[in-house]
PANU-709803 format. One record per atom (N, C-alpha, C): residue number from 1; y, z, x negated. Coordinates in steps of 0.05 Angstrom, whole numbers, plus 5000, padded with zeros to 4 digits. Layout:
REM PANU-709803
ZADO  seq    py    pz    px
ZADO  NUM     Y     Z     X
...
//
This chain:
REM PANU-709803
ZADO  seq    py    pz    px
ZADO    1  2236  4686  7444
ZADO    1  2230  4702  7421
ZADO    1  2200  4700  7415
ZADO    2  2193  4694  7391
ZADO    2  2164  4691  7384
ZADO    2  2151  4719  7381
ZADO    3  2125  4719  7381
ZADO    3  2110  4744  7376
ZADO    3  2117  4756  7349
ZADO    4  2119  4739  7329
ZADO    4  2126  4748  7302
ZADO    4  2153  4761  7301
ZADO    5  2172  4750  7316
ZADO    5  2199  4762  7317
ZADO    5  2198  4789  7331
ZADO    6  2182  4791  7351
ZADO    6  2178  4817  7365
ZADO    6  2167  4837  7346
ZADO    7  2146  4830  7332
ZADO    7  2133  4848  7312
ZADO    7  2153  4857  7291
ZADO    8  2168  4839  7280
ZADO    8  2187  4846  7260
ZADO    8  2209  4865  7270
ZADO    9  2219  4859  7294
ZADO    9  2240  4876  7306
ZADO    9  2229  4904  7312
ZADO   10  2206  4905  7324
ZADO   10  2194  4931  7331
ZADO   10  2189  4947  7305
ZADO   11  2177  4934  7285
ZADO   11  2171  4948  7260
ZADO   11  2197  4959  7247
ZADO   12  2218  4943  7247
ZADO   12  2244  4951  7236
ZADO   12  2254  4976  7251
ZADO   13  2252  4975  7278
ZADO   13  2261  4998  7293
ZADO   13  2245  5023  7287
ZADO   14  2219  5020  7285
ZADO   14  2202  5044  7279
ZADO   14  2208  5055  7251
ZADO   15  2213  5038  7232
ZADO   15  2220  5047  7205
ZADO   15  2247  5061  7204
ZADO   16  2267  5047  7216
ZADO   16  2294  5057  7215
ZADO   16  2300  5081  7233
ZADO   17  2290  5080  7258
ZADO   17  2296  5101  7277
ZADO   17  2277  5125  7276
ZADO   18  2252  5121  7268
ZADO   18  2232  5142  7269
ZADO   18  2221  5149  7241
ZADO   19  2231  5135  7221
ZADO   19  2224  5140  7193
ZADO   19  2193  5139  7189
ZADO   20  2181  5119  7202
ZADO   20  2152  5114  7199
ZADO   20  2148  5096  7174
ZADO   21  2130  5103  7157
ZADO   21  2124  5087  7134
ZADO   21  2114  5059  7142
ZADO   22  2125  5039  7130
ZADO   22  2119  5011  7137
ZADO   22  2089  5005  7134
ZADO   23  2076  5016  7115
ZADO   23  2047  5010  7111
ZADO   23  2030  5020  7133
ZADO   24  2040  5038  7150
ZADO   24  2025  5048  7173
ZADO   24  2027  5030  7197
ZADO   25  2045  5011  7196
ZADO   25  2050  4993  7219
ZADO   25  2031  4970  7220
ZADO   26  2007  4975  7230
ZADO   26  1986  4955  7235
ZADO   26  1980  4953  7264
ZADO   27  1971  4931  7274
ZADO   27  1965  4928  7303
ZADO   27  1945  4949  7313
ZADO   28  1927  4958  7295
ZADO   28  1907  4977  7304
ZADO   28  1917  5006  7304
ZADO   29  1940  5011  7293
ZADO   29  1951  5038  7291
ZADO   29  1955  5051  7318
ZADO   30  1945  5075  7322
ZADO   30  1949  5090  7346
ZADO   30  1977  5101  7346
ZADO   31  1992  5097  7369
ZADO   31  2019  5106  7370
ZADO   31  2021  5136  7367
ZADO   32  2003  5151  7380
ZADO   32  2005  5180  7379
ZADO   32  1992  5192  7354
ZADO   33  1968  5184  7348
ZADO   33  1954  5196  7325
ZADO   33  1964  5186  7298
ZADO   34  1964  5160  7295
ZADO   34  1971  5148  7269
ZADO   34  2001  5148  7263
ZADO   35  2017  5142  7283
ZADO   35  2045  5140  7279
ZADO   35  2060  5165  7287
ZADO   36  2046  5184  7300
ZADO   36  2057  5210  7308
ZADO   36  2081  5207  7326
ZADO   37  2080  5188  7345
ZADO   37  2101  5185  7365
ZADO   37  2094  5203  7388
ZADO   38  2113  5222  7394
ZADO   38  2108  5241  7415
ZADO   38  2123  5233  7441
ZADO   39  2121  5250  7461
ZADO   39  2134  5243  7487
ZADO   39  2164  5241  7485
ZADO   40  2177  5257  7468
ZADO   40  2206  5255  7465
ZADO   40  2213  5229  7451
ZADO   41  2197  5220  7432
ZADO   41  2201  5195  7418
ZADO   41  2199  5171  7438
ZADO   42  2181  5173  7458
ZADO   42  2179  5152  7477
ZADO   42  2204  5149  7494
ZADO   43  2218  5171  7499
ZADO   43  2244  5169  7513
ZADO   43  2263  5152  7496
ZADO   44  2264  5157  7471
ZADO   44  2282  5141  7453
ZADO   44  2272  5112  7452
ZADO   45  2246  5108  7452
ZADO   45  2235  5081  7451
ZADO   45  2244  5065  7475
ZADO   46  2244  5077  7499
ZADO   46  2252  5064  7523
ZADO   46  2281  5054  7520
ZADO   47  2298  5071  7509
ZADO   47  2326  5064  7505
ZADO   47  2328  5040  7485
ZADO   48  2313  5042  7464
ZADO   48  2314  5021  7443
ZADO   48  2303  4994  7454
ZADO   49  2282  4995  7470
ZADO   49  2272  4970  7482
ZADO   49  2292  4958  7500
ZADO   50  2305  4975  7516
ZADO   50  2326  4965  7534
ZADO   50  2348  4951  7518
ZADO   51  2357  4964  7497
ZADO   51  2379  4954  7481
ZADO   51  2371  4928  7466
ZADO   52  2348  4929  7453
ZADO   52  2340  4907  7436
ZADO   52  2327  4883  7451
ZADO   53  2313  4889  7473
ZADO   53  2298  4867  7486
ZADO   53  2307  4861  7514
ZADO   54  2325  4878  7525
ZADO   54  2338  4872  7550
ZADO   54  2322  4879  7575
ZADO   55  2302  4897  7573
ZADO   55  2288  4906  7597
ZADO   55  2282  4936  7593
ZADO   56  2280  4950  7616
ZADO   56  2274  4979  7614
ZADO   56  2245  4983  7622
ZADO   57  2229  4991  7603
ZADO   57  2200  4996  7609
ZADO   57  2196  5019  7628
ZADO   58  2175  5018  7643
ZADO   58  2168  5039  7661
ZADO   58  2150  5059  7646
ZADO   59  2156  5085  7650
ZADO   59  2140  5105  7636
ZADO   59  2111  5103  7643
ZADO   60  2104  5097  7668
ZADO   60  2076  5096  7676
ZADO   60  2062  5073  7661
ZADO   61  2076  5051  7656
ZADO   61  2064  5028  7642
ZADO   61  2061  5035  7612
ZADO   62  2080  5049  7600
ZADO   62  2079  5056  7572
ZADO   62  2056  5075  7567
ZADO   63  2048  5091  7586
ZADO   63  2026  5110  7582
ZADO   63  2000  5096  7577
ZADO   64  1997  5071  7585
ZADO   64  1973  5056  7581
ZADO   64  1972  5043  7553
ZADO   65  1995  5042  7540
ZADO   65  1996  5029  7514
ZADO   65  1988  5050  7492
ZADO   66  1966  5044  7479
ZADO   66  1954  5063  7460
ZADO   66  1959  5055  7430
ZADO   67  1959  5029  7425
ZADO   67  1962  5020  7397
ZADO   67  1987  5004  7393
ZADO   68  1995  5000  7368
ZADO   68  2019  4985  7362
ZADO   68  2015  4956  7371
ZADO   69  1991  4945  7368
ZADO   69  1985  4918  7378
ZADO   69  1990  4915  7408
ZADO   70  1981  4935  7423
ZADO   70  1985  4935  7452
ZADO   70  2015  4937  7458
ZADO   71  2029  4951  7442
ZADO   71  2058  4954  7446
ZADO   71  2072  4927  7442
ZADO   72  2064  4913  7421
ZADO   72  2075  4886  7417
ZADO   72  2070  4868  7441
ZADO   73  2045  4869  7450
ZADO   73  2037  4852  7473
ZADO   73  2052  4860  7498
ZADO   74  2056  4886  7502
ZADO   74  2072  4896  7526
ZADO   74  2100  4884  7525
ZADO   75  2113  4885  7502
ZADO   75  2140  4875  7501
ZADO   75  2140  4845  7505
ZADO   76  2121  4831  7492
ZADO   76  2120  4802  7496
ZADO   76  2116  4794  7525
ZADO   77  2101  4809  7540
ZADO   77  2095  4802  7568
ZADO   77  2120  4807  7586
ZADO   78  2138  4824  7577
ZADO   78  2161  4831  7594
ZADO   78  2187  4818  7586
ZADO   79  2188  4802  7565
ZADO   79  2213  4788  7559
ZADO   79  2211  4759  7565
//
């Protein structure tokens, strides 16, 4: 899977599952401040990553991911 495919799939999930406006989905966007993803949302994100990308992220690793760009990189490094 290419980086662009990861970006497209993640963005689609964020728009469809969390109703985040597509124009907010930039690599520099802060997951917590800009996209308003809270701790309960991260639980859902773990399930979605497992379903869509075939691996279960560790909560301790996800805590270090601050921006959407870092989130794309995290997924790319684990698939």
